C-alpha positions as CSV (number, residue, x, y, z in Angstrom):
1,M,-0.1,0.1,0.2
2,A,1.5,3.4,-1.0
3,I,1.4,6.2,1.4
4,T,-0.1,9.3,0.1
5,R,0.0,12.9,1.0
6,W,-3.4,14.3,2.2
7,T,-4.1,17.7,0.8
8,P,-7.5,19.6,1.6
9,R,-9.7,20.4,-1.4
10,S,-9.6,24.0,-1.1
11,M,-5.9,23.8,-1.5
12,L,-6.0,21.8,-4.8
13,G,-8.5,24.2,-6.3
14,F,-6.0,27.1,-5.5
15,R,-3.0,25.4,-6.5
16,N,-4.7,24.3,-9.7
17,E,-5.6,28.0,-10.6
18,F,-2.0,29.0,-9.6
19,D,-0.7,26.7,-12.1
20,R,-3.1,27.7,-14.8
21,L,-2.2,31.3,-14.4
22,F,1.7,30.6,-14.4
23,D,1.3,28.6,-17.5
24,S,-0.7,31.2,-19.4
25,F,2.1,33.8,-18.8
26,F,4.7,31.6,-20.4
27,N,2.6,29.6,-22.9
28,P,-0.3,31.7,-24.0
29,T,-3.4,29.8,-25.4
30,E,-4.0,30.2,-29.3
31,E,-6.8,32.0,-28.7
32,E,-4.7,35.0,-26.6
33,E,-2.3,34.9,-29.5
34,T,-5.3,35.4,-32.1
35,F,-6.6,38.2,-29.9
36,L,-3.4,40.0,-30.2
37,A,-2.3,39.6,-33.6
38,A,-3.9,42.6,-35.4
39,F,-3.9,46.3,-34.6
40,S,-7.2,48.0,-35.0
41,P,-7.5,51.5,-33.4
42,A,-10.5,51.8,-31.1
43,V,-13.0,54.8,-32.9
44,D,-15.8,56.8,-31.5
45,I,-18.5,58.8,-34.0
46,E,-20.3,61.3,-32.4
47,E,-23.0,63.5,-34.2
48,R,-23.3,66.7,-33.0
49,D,-25.8,69.9,-34.4
50,K,-23.5,71.3,-37.0
51,D,-20.7,68.4,-37.7
52,Y,-19.6,64.7,-36.9
53,L,-16.7,63.9,-34.7
54,V,-14.7,60.9,-35.0
55,T,-12.2,60.3,-32.7
56,A,-9.5,57.6,-32.8
57,E,-7.2,56.3,-30.3
58,L,-3.7,55.7,-32.1
59,P,-1.1,55.4,-29.0
60,G,2.7,54.9,-30.3
61,I,1.9,56.5,-33.6
62,K,3.7,59.4,-35.0
63,K,1.4,61.9,-36.8
64,E,3.5,61.6,-39.9
65,D,2.6,57.8,-39.9
66,I,-1.1,58.6,-40.3
67,K,-2.9,59.1,-43.7
68,M,-6.3,60.0,-44.5
69,N,-8.6,60.1,-47.7
70,I,-12.1,60.0,-49.1
71,K,-12.8,58.1,-51.9
72,D,-16.4,57.3,-53.0
73,N,-17.8,58.9,-50.0
74,L,-15.6,56.6,-47.9
75,L,-13.4,58.0,-45.3
76,T,-10.2,56.1,-44.9
77,I,-8.0,56.4,-41.7
78,S,-4.6,54.3,-42.2
79,G,-1.0,54.4,-40.9
80,E,1.6,52.1,-39.4
81,K,2.7,51.6,-35.8
82,K,6.5,50.8,-36.0
83,Q,8.3,48.8,-34.0
84,E,11.0,50.1,-31.8
85,K,14.5,48.1,-32.3
86,K,14.9,45.5,-29.5
87,T,18.4,45.0,-28.3
88,D,19.9,41.3,-27.8
89,K,20.5,42.5,-23.8
90,N,16.8,42.4,-23.1
91,N,15.4,39.0,-22.1
92,Y,11.8,39.3,-23.3
93,H,9.4,36.6,-21.8
94,R,6.2,38.3,-23.3
95,T,5.5,40.8,-26.2
96,E,1.8,42.0,-26.1
97,R,2.5,45.3,-27.9
98,I,1.1,45.3,-31.7
99,Y,3.1,46.9,-34.7
100,G,2.2,46.9,-38.1
101,S,-0.1,48.6,-40.5
102,F,-4.1,49.3,-40.0
103,Q,-6.9,50.7,-41.8
104,R,-10.6,51.7,-40.7
105,S,-13.0,52.9,-43.2
106,F,-16.3,54.9,-42.7
107,R,-19.3,55.3,-45.1
108,L,-20.1,59.1,-44.9
109,P,-23.4,60.3,-44.9
110,D,-24.6,62.1,-48.3
111,Y,-24.9,65.5,-46.4
112,A,-21.3,65.5,-45.3
113,D,-19.1,68.6,-46.3
114,Q,-16.3,66.8,-47.6
115,E,-14.1,69.9,-48.8
116,N,-14.3,71.2,-45.4
117,I,-13.1,68.0,-43.1
118,S,-10.2,68.9,-40.6
119,A,-8.3,66.5,-38.5
120,E,-6.0,67.4,-35.4
121,F,-3.6,64.7,-33.6
122,K,-2.9,65.3,-29.9
123,D,-1.4,62.8,-27.2
124,G,-2.1,59.7,-29.5
125,V,-5.9,60.8,-30.2
126,L,-6.6,61.7,-33.8
127,N,-10.0,64.0,-34.0
128,V,-11.5,64.3,-37.6
129,T,-14.5,66.7,-37.6
130,I,-16.9,66.2,-40.5
131,P,-18.9,69.2,-41.0
132,K,-22.5,69.0,-42.2
133,L,-23.8,70.6,-45.4
134,K,-25.6,73.9,-44.4
135,E,-28.7,72.6,-46.2
136,S,-29.0,69.7,-44.0
137,I,-28.6,71.1,-40.5
138,S,-31.8,71.4,-39.2
139,K,-33.5,74.2,-37.6
140,S,-36.3,74.3,-35.1
141,I,-39.1,76.4,-36.0
142,D,-42.1,77.3,-33.7
143,I,-45.6,77.2,-35.5
144,K,-48.1,79.3,-34.0
145,V,-51.7,77.4,-33.8
146,K,-54.8,79.7,-34.8
């Protein structure tokens, strides 16, 4: 008969969870790797009275690496997040920062004033202002009932 060490069940659960956490740090699952494989900046689009505001988060990207254009009523924001050079002195165990090209496209409404679109890039955030054509800006008119 073999002698086995008795371990309370609560300790086994803790140990298993700790082992899983430790293993996932050094050996990420395929799902984790896929999640980290592509860079696509997060974007908010807000409609205001006289314009639209598109806000894109572009951390770590330089202004000169961002390109914007409009073709066939489609606003395209593209660019590249360049990787910093790694030295052999560092001993990386995991690299999660994503590098490479990205592209986001948005269909503009028919009443967007494409000729007067402006953009500002500051602190890793791109703000694109798309004015509405004057004819499309709704006005509120009170009508008196007789």
